[in-house]
N, C-alpha and C positions, 0 to 999 in steps of 0.2 A: 504494500500500500504506500503510495506517495502522496505528497501534498498536491492538491489540485490547483490549477491556475485560476485566477479570478474569472468570473463570468457575469454577464449582465442578463442571463436568461430569465431571472425572476424580477427584472426591472427594479431592483432595490427594495422590493416588498418583503422578501424573506431574509432571514439571517444569513450572514456570510458563512455560517457553519455548514451549510449545504455542501455536499461533496460530490455525489454521483451525478448531479445535474451539470456539474462542471466537466466531469470526465466524458459524459455522453450528452453533448449539447443539442438536444432535440426535444420536442414536445410530443410525447407518445400518446396515441389515441386508442389503440386496441391491441389485442394480443391473442394468439392461439398457438398451441403446441410449442414449437421451437422458435416462434417468430413474434417480434414486436413490430408495430406499424406506427409511424409518426403521423402528425396531423397533415402532412403533405402526401401521405400514401406510400412513403418509402418503407421497404421491408428490411428488417435486421434479423439475422440469425442470432438468437440469444444464447450464447454459451457462457454467460455470466450467472444467469438463473437467480438474480437477486441475492447474490452471495450465498447460494445454496438453499434458498427458501422456496425454490420452484423446481424441485427434483423431478416432478412429473410433468414439467412444462406448464405453459400458461393455460388456464381454464380447462383442466382435464374434464372430459365430458361427464364421467361418473360423479365427480365432486360437484360440478356445476348443476347437474340435474338434481342431485340430492338437496342442494341449497335452495334451488328454485321451488322444489316441492315443499320444503320446510317453510319457506317464506309464504307460499300460497296458503299453507295450512295455519298460518299465524302462530308458528312455533315460538316458544319462549326465546328471547334474544339474550338478555342479561339476567343472571340468577345467582351471582356470587358463588358459594359452594353448596347451594340448595340442590336437592336431587331433581333432575329433569330427565325426561325420556332420552334426550340427546346425550346427556352426560353418562347415564347408565349404559346406553348402547355403546358409546365410545369405549368406556372402561372394559366392558365385556368383550368387545371386538379386539381390543388391544391384547387382552389376556389370551383370547382364542387364536389370533393370527400371529402374534409376536412372542409372547412369553411362554405359553404352553408348549409349542413345538421345540423350545430350547430348554424346557424344564427349569425355567426361571421362576422364582417365587416372589419377585419384587412386588412391593406395594406401589401404587401410583399416587404421587402427590402433585396435583395440578396446581401450578403456581400462577402468579400474574403472568401476562402474555409474552414477555420477551425472554430471550436466552439469558440475558444478564439476571433477570429475576430468578431463573432456575439456578444459576450459579450462586446467587446470594442465599437462596434457601439451602443449598447443599453445604455451603461453608458454615452457615449458622447451625445447621443440624449437626455437622461433624463436631463443632465446638461444644454443643449441648450434650452430645452423647459421651464424649471423652472427658469433658471438663478441662480441656486444654485450649489455649488461645491461639497458638501459632498454626498457620497453614502453609505448607510447602507448595511451590509451583516451579515450572520449568522455564529456563531461559528460552526466549523465542515464542513464548505462549501469548495467546489472546483469548480472554474469557469475557470481555464486556467492559463498559465504561461507567457503570455505576460504581460508587466508591469501593464496595466490597469486592466486586468483580475486578475492578481496576487495580486493586492491591495485589492481585495475583496475575496481572497482565504485564508482559515484559516489553511494552512498546513505549519508548521515551516520549514520542510525539503526543500520545493520549494521556500518559501518566502525568506529564507536566501540567496538563490543564486542570488537574485536581487542586493544585495550589497548597497542598498539605503533604507532610511526610507520611509514608505508610509504615505502620508498625505491625508486629505479630505475624510476619510472613518470612519465609525462607526460600531464597532462590537457589535452585539446583540445576545441574547441567542435563540437557536433553541427550538422548542417544546420539553418539558420534560414530558414524559408520566407518571412520578411518581407524577406529580402535575396536578391539574385541569387546563384545557386549559385557562380559564379566568384568573387564577392566573399568568400563563406564559405571557399572553398578558398584564397584569397589570405591570409586570416587564419591558416589552418593552416600554410601555407608559411612565413609570417613567423615564427610561433611555433617552428617546427622550426629555422629559421635562427638564432633568438635563444637557443635552448637552450644553457645553459652546459655541457652534457654532450655526449657523442657522440650521433649520430643514433640513434633507437630501432631495436631489432631488428625490431620489428613494431608494427602498430597493430591493435587488436581492436575490431570494430564490430558492432553489430546493425543490420540494414537497417530494422527497426521496433523501437523501444525499448519492449518489452512492459511492463516495470515502470516505465519512465520516462515514462508518460503516453501510450503508443501513438503516439509521434512517428515518422512514416515519412519516411525520407530520400528525396529526389527522385532519380529515375534519373540525371539529368545530374550531380548531386553525387557519387553513387556512382561513376559512370564517371570523373569528373574526379579523384576521390580515388585510385582505382586508378592512374591515370596519374601523379599526383603522387608516390605512394609508389614506383612502379617507377623513376621518374627518380632517386630517392634511394637505391635499394637497400633499401627498407623492406618487409618482408613484410606482406601483407594477410591478416588472420585474420577470417573472418566467423563470428560466433556465431549459428548457426541453431538453437540448442537449443530455444527457445520458439516461434519463428515459422517454423521449418522443418517438414518432414514434412507439408506440405499446408496449414498454417495460413493462409498468405496466398493460397491458391488454387492454388498449384503446389507441387511437392515441395520445391524450394529457394526461399527467399524472393527470390533474385536471378535465377531463371529468366526468360528472355526478354530479359535485358540482356547486353551484351557484357562480362560480368565473368567472371573466372577467378581466384577467390581462391587464394592460395597454400595456405591451410589453412582447413578448415571444421570447426566443432564441431557435433555432433549428439547429441541425447539425448531426454528426455521421451517423445515419441510414436514414437520409433524402433522400439520393440518392438511397437507397435500395440495393446497391451492394458494398459499401465501397469506392466509388469514392467521393473525397472531395466535399461537397456542404453544405453551411450554409445560414441561412436566419434569419432575424428579422421580426417578425410580430408586427405591431404597429397600434394603433387606428388612424383613419384618421385625427383626429384633432391634433395629435402629429406629423404629417408629416410636420415638419417645415424645413426640409433639403433644402438648395439651391442646384441646379444642380451641381454635381461635388464636393460637400462639403465633402463627405465621399466616398473615392474611394478604389480601389484595382485591380491590374492587372488581377487576376484570378477570378473575380466575374462573369465572363461569361464562366463558365465551362459547355459547352454544352453537354459533355458526362454525366455529373451529371444530367442535366436537362432531358436528354433522358431516363436514367435509372429510375429516380424518377417518371416521368410521367407514365412509364410502371407499376411501383409498386403501385402507389396511387390508381389505380382502384380496388385493392384488398379490400380496405376499404368499397367498395360498394357491396362486395360479402358476402352474409349472411353466406355461408358455411365457409369462411375464419374466420369471426368473431366468429362463433360458435366453430371452432377448437381452437381458442385462449382461449375461455372460458373453454373448456374441458381440455386443457393443463394446464391452471391456477389451476383448481380443482385437477388434478393429481399431479402437482408440489407441491402444498400445502400439499396434503396427504402424499406424499413420504417424504417430509421434516419433517413433524410432526412425522411420523413413526421412522425416524432416531433419532429425538430428544428423543422420548419415549424409544428407545433402548439404548441410551447412555447418560443418565442424568448426569453421572459423568464427561463427557467431554463437551457436548453441553448444554448451559444454556438458549438458546432462539433462536427464529427465527425472523429475521429482514426483513424489506422491504415490498413490495407489488407487487401483480401480478406476472410477470415473471422476477422480480428483487428481488430475495430472497437471504438471507444470513443466514448461521448458525453461531451463536455467541458461541465462545468457552470460557471456563473458563480460559484457558491459551493461550495467543497469540502465543506462540511457537508451540502449538498443531495445530492451524489453518495453520500455515506456513508449518509444517511438513506434514500435510494431503495434502496440495496443491502440494507439491513436490513429494510425493508418488503417488498421483493421476496421475501426468504426466508420471511416470514410468509405470503405468498401462493403459496409453492411454487415459487419461481424462484431458482436459485443463480447469482449473478454476483459480480464483485469490483470494487474500485476500483484505480486505478493513478495514478502520478504522485507527485512529491515531496509535494504537498499533498493527494493523494487526490481530485483534482478531476475525474478521468475515470472513468466507469463502463465497465469492461472487459467485453465480451460475447464469449464464445468458444463458439459452437454447434459440436457435432460435425459433421464433414464429411458425415456420413450423415443429418443431421436432415431431417425432412420439412417440407413447406410448412406443414402443419397445426400442427406443434409450433412452428415459427418464429412463426407468427401468434399462437399462444396466448401465447408468451413476451412478445411486444410488446404484446399486449392487457393483460397484467399491468402492464407498465411504463406504458402509457397510463393505466390506472386509477389508479395511484399518483400520477402527475404531475398529474392533473386535480383 
């Protein structure tokens, strides 16, 4: 992520804090599947997906139909955490389609609607459960910009805006692929032992650092990290807000690994259509909340429940899962072909599944490619402290034709 240049697209009526309107200087009018259309009728391939909030593309038919039917029936819209048909259906569907097939016994805590809200709840719960104040986080991490989430976010640009020092946190090194995973874990173990304060209540980690340059932790490091934490009574929080809900090719980014995080944070694509919806998954024995102890006015977003319930069934559809696997293979092939064709510019491929990034030798090159791509009708973003990685997020529903068209644009720009 880089600082965006000034823009007059809002004619001075909105705050200068607006970011993406400066990266993508257009007024968008409609959207469907992989495409956005501006007010002039120009089509854009959207491989940005609202920073991972639109994994199923724009206006997926099953979610849109469910929402229209619900609105026509005058369904309840706002309900805090009162029981509604929409809420109970979502919770049941999530258990049936996601938790039960994995033998997970998590309880669902629906938080206020943003990812940062889920992180705040997770940190608060970890401290309440353990009675400890410190939370550890990884260098290169991004967990949100509310004060609690910001305290475990390793981005100087956004941390500095808080205007206060952050306390009761411990920064630890993320998996370094140039070293053996055990060596990396030994460093973490030593740092935990050297800490002048008590052991942390929890460690929060992204299995793929989406904003941190799409650095993907190795399976053996994640497994070793879980073991290290359990030996010390430190809770493991996995932030799957941006790389969960299918972004890495499976619903959870840690699927297929012998991992059982104590707490999991979900948001972004959880509703399936871009409507705000966030949740914390927690092991039953960690559910020490008193009723009303952690609240939020919009934790009863019934439109989010309706859309999410409609989309969750896809994960029981073998053809949908097979399409994601095929798309994953194609995505990897196209990315490696681009790398092989431009070794002078692209030095590596980062990420995993459908969260891949092209690492450029020069950060300015990645930024220039992103801006040129928009001119050619392709929306992508940069990632990493220096903006050196071109982040590409195709919808899980993208066709081979659209994938090839997008990479054709990138190839044209790089030649």
